[in-house]
N, C-alpha and C positions, 0 to 999 in steps of 0.2 A: 687458350690465343693461340698460341704456338702450332699447336696440334693442326687449327683449322688452316692456317696458313701453310703447313707442311702439305696437306690435304689440295689444296688448292694448288701446288706448286709440282704435287705429282698428278695430278689432276692433268696438268699443260703437257705434261711429258708423254706421256701416254698416248697411244696412237687409236685416233675417233674410227670406227666402222662405218663411220659415214663420209661422203664425198662431201654433197652438200645439202643436209638439211631440208633446206629450204622447200625443196623438190616434193617432198612432202607434206607442206602444210595444207591448208584450206584457201589461201590466201593467191599459191600460184597458177599462175594459166600457162601452158605448156603449148606451143609452137601448133602442136597436132593435138585435134580431141579425137581420140578413138571412137569410131563404132555410131558418130555424130554427126556425118559429114552431110547427110539428106538432111538432117533439120537446121542443121547451120545456112546451109543452100535455101530453105524454104523461108529463115529469118531475112539471108541477105536480100532475098527477092521483094519481100513484104516490106523492110523497111529502109532501100535501094532510093527510093524518090525523095528521102529525106536530102540527101548531096544535091537536088536539083531545085531545094527550097521546096517542094511538095510534099501537102500534109500524107502522108500514108496511114492506111489504116490503125485503130488502137489493135496492141498488137496482144494477148493473154498466152502464154506458157503454160504446163500443165504438166506435172507428174509427180511421183512420190519421190522424196529424198535423196539424193545422191543418183541421180538419172541422169545429170549433167547438164541442167536447165540452166543455173548461175556460170557455169565456169564457159556452157559454152553462147552466154550473152553477154558474159566479158572479152570475153573473144569479139565477137563482132564488134563491140564498144570499140577496143584498141584499134581494130581494124580500120574502124569509120574513122576514128579520131586522126590515123595515121594520113588516110585520104584527102577527108578534108583540109590535115593542115600542107599537105603536099601541094592544093592545090586554091589554096586559099581561099576556101567553104566556109560560110557561117553558121558554121553546126557547132553545139557543142550538148555533150552527153552527160547526163548527169544519173549516178548510179545510189540509189537507198536502199540499206536493208531495213524493212519496217518493222526487225521484231528486235530493234535496239531499242533500248531504254532512253527515254530524253533525247530520240530523234525523232520520233514517229508517236507518241503517247496520248498527244492532243495532237486535235488541229491545227493549234497555233505553234506548236512545237513541230510540225512536219514543215507547214509555211516557211516559217524562222529558218529552219537549214536551207531549204531551196534560196531561201534569200541569199546566205553561208556562204551556198554553193558558187552564186551570180556574186560576190566579190564586198557582199555589205552583210554587218553585224547589225543585231538588233538584239534588244533586251529578251531575254526568255521568258521573261510572262511582264504582266501590266499594262500593252495596251489593247485598242478593239481590236476583235477578230478583222474588220472591213478594214479598219488602217494596214494592217498587216500584210493582207490577199493585196491592196494597193497600191504600199510599196514592192511586191511580187509584181505587180500589172509594170509600175512604172520599170523597173529593172529587167525583165523580158522586153520592153517594147523601147529600149532608148537607141538598139541599134536593129538593122534587118538581121536576124538571124535565126533558125530553127533549132527548139532543145526537143532533144531526144531524153526522157525522165521515165527510166527502170526502177521501178518498185518490187523490190525481192520480197517473198512472200506479205502478198499484197491484203492476204486475207487476213492475216493479223491484225492489219492496219485497219479493215475495215469489223472487226471483234472489237477494238479497242475506242474506235472513234465513231464506227457508224459509218453507211453506206453514201451518205450525202457530200463527203469531201470527193468519191470520185464524181460526182455529179458539176461538183464545181470543180474539177481538175480538167473534166472535158469540156467545162461551157468557156475556161479561160480564153478558146480562141476567137468566142466571139467582140471581147471586149479588146483584142490586141489589133493594131494597125499595121504595126512592121515586121513583126515575129509570128511564130507559131510555137505550138508546144504541142506533141507527139508524145503515148503513153504505151507503153511495155509492164505489161502484170507479170509477175512469177508468181507461182501458187502450187504447194502439196495438195491441196483440197481439188479434186477433180469435178466439183459441181460447185464451184466457189460463185460462179455469175449465177446460176439458178435461185441461189439466196436472196437475189439482187433486188431493191424496187425498181419495178417494170419500165420506170421514167428513169431511173438510171441504166437499166438494162439499154435502152433504146439511145441513150446518147451516148455509148460505148462506142455502138457500131465496132465490135472488132472481129478481129481475125483470131482465131484458136490451133494452139499446135500442141499437141503431145507428144510427150518422151517416154519411151517405154521404159521400163526396168532391165539393166544387163542381165546377160546372163552368166555362170560361173564361168564358163571361155572365155568370155571378155574381160570380163573382172581379173583373170588372170593374166591377159592381154596388158590390162591398164597397167597392172600391177610392174610385169614385167619392167615397161617402159621406163616407168617411175623407179623401179628400184636399182637400173639398170644405169643410171645417173644420179641415184642418192646414195649409193652403198657402196664400198670398195669391192671388187672383185672377190669373190668365194666367200663371203661374210655371211652367206644367207643359207643357211641348212636344207639341204633337196628335200622339199613338201611344205615348206613355209608359204610359199605363193600360193598352192593348192589350196593347204588349209585355209590362209585365211581369205581366196574367193570364195572357198565354200561357206563358212562364215559368213560373208557378208549376202551372198547370194539366197541364205537361209534368210534374210532380214530382204527381204524383195528386191534384192540386186541392188546395193547400197556403195555404188563405187567409193563412195566419197568414206564413208566408214571403213572400207578395206584399208582406202590409202591412212588413214588415222592410227587404226589398228596396227597397221606394218611400222608404220612411227613409231608408237609407244613400243612397238618388242622389241625395235631397234635400241630405243633410253633403256627400256628396262637389260636388254642384253649388259648394254655398255656401265650400268651401277652395277651390274651385278661380278665385271670385271671379266666379262664373256667378251671373244674377240669373233662369236660368231651369235649371229640369232638362230634361237634354237625352238622346235616348236613349243618347249615348256615355256617361254619366253614370251610366246604369241598367246598360251594358253592366259597365263597371268593377265596379260595387254587387254583380253577380250574381255575377262574379270573387271579390270580396273574399268574399261567403256560401259561396262551395264551398270556399275555402280554409279559412276558420273552422271550418267545420263538418265537415271533414276533420281538424283539429289538433284540435277539439273530441272527434272521436270516437276519435280515438289518445290522449287524454291520460285519457281517464276507462275505456279498457279495460283487463281484467286485465293481469297482467304478462306471461303467458304468449302473449295476442293481440301484445302489446307485441313480443315477440319476432320473435315469426312476419313482421309487418311491418317489423321493422329487417331481418332477414335479409332479406327481398325489398327494401328499399332499398339493401343492397349489394349485390344480383348484380345490381338493375336498370339502372347506367352502363353492368354489358360485355353484355347482351345484352338484346336489345330482348323478346326471350321466352324462358319458362322454362320450369322445369315440378315439380311437387311434389315429386318425387325431391330436385334441385336444391334446393328451400325448404329440404327437412329436414336435410339438411347441414348446410347454413349455420347451424341454428337450435340444432341439437345442439351443437354449437362455443360457439354463444351461451349455451348454457344452464351449460357447462362454465365459462365464465369470468362467470355472475351467478349461480352457483351456485341455479337453480332447477331443478326438476325434470322432467328431458325426456317429454314428451308422446308417446305412439303417435305413427306418422306417421296413422292413420286420424282422431285429433283433430287434428292440426294442418292436414287436411285441408277439416274441418269452417271449423273457424277460418279458412280461405282462404276459404272458401266467403259465412261471414260480410261478407269484406271487400268480395268481388264485389258483395254487397247493398247494401253501403252507399258502392260507386263507387270504391274504391282502387283497386281492378285490375280489370282487364276479364278474367275467363276462361271456357273455353270444356271441355269435356269430349269429348277422343278418343278413341275407340277404336285400341287396341293389341290386335286380335287376340286370341290365347289369351294375352297377357300382359296381360291386362289392360286399364284405364282409368285415362287421367291426365287433368292440366288443363294446356291449354297458355293460359298469360298474358301479361300485359303490363300493366304499369304506367298506368293512366290520371290520375296526379296532375302535376300541373305542374311543368315542372325547377325555378322559382325557390321552391316550396313544397319537393319534396323537402328542402334543406338547410334549412329551419325543422322539417320531420316527424325529421330524422335527428337535429337537436337538441334537440328536446323529450324522443324518444325514449331518447335516450345520457343525459342526465337523470335522466330514470324509472326507468331499469333501472342506473344509475351505472355508468356508459362511458364517460362523459367524463375 
């Protein structure tokens, strides 16, 4: 006990290499968003009519992870809220991340969360959905106002609930007399609306805006600006910013990941007792982020995905390379153990393709002539991570 107390006391006496670590957190919204001036202006042009109680088109913003979509939209919301408050305008902006559990995993929960945002609480389950909608309509229409609803990761919402929810949200204005609602959707899926029901697509009447990935030099500038305010002067070894940007440019220009990487490198440097963030700390941070990404990806996937992955983890120690058929045989046995419905081999093949995209496996399709095609696969996960991943999956699939 005394040792831990001494550790904390010594920790407080040490100088931190950070001035303000929150500048490197995903929740931080900078005053200036580099290399997104054009997109910010376009969003502002589209949404400005809400300040005059006019309904703009619904807006959909697309782009890969870390291209500045969320931070740009939050920047717009902050600016609009300030102008609305200064001019006593009846505008309310609501931001929801649809990927969060217990916020948007059912239609009921989503509308319940919107009701909460409007200042009222309802039970998390139990009421008829029609009644929940009626409460929402009454709250919206109790005063003259415009509500700007921003749904981040909107593709996750339709994946969990179905696309009917979008139709219901866009039809709300028909029911309202005093107020109106406008929708902004943010998605990593560039072809998200193409898969919607045509009736729903036409009801959205949306405008689209695409955020392209940052290049390595742009990420360097973004990192330098953040680092100048987050770290004490002289605490970053020359080359750290450049290598950090190079790591992220390799991952499709993901600026959010680059900022996370720099923060974690700083934390690892402090833990090791170093007063400087060195390249080795950055390399360690890269390994940590990669393993965390895979664990999170596996944890948040459906049970069928987890079963296929667990089958691969059982095969991988015995064979460096393996094939779809081998995985399917092990997967079928797992389904019997876990009482899951057994998917077809074709569907399992689709799940394997998803794993390839996530970087969990390396797969290449090889032709077997008249016997068709198969995937030749190998596991691309670090050995140390395999045990952790197996443990997580065993717990989730109740195999432990």
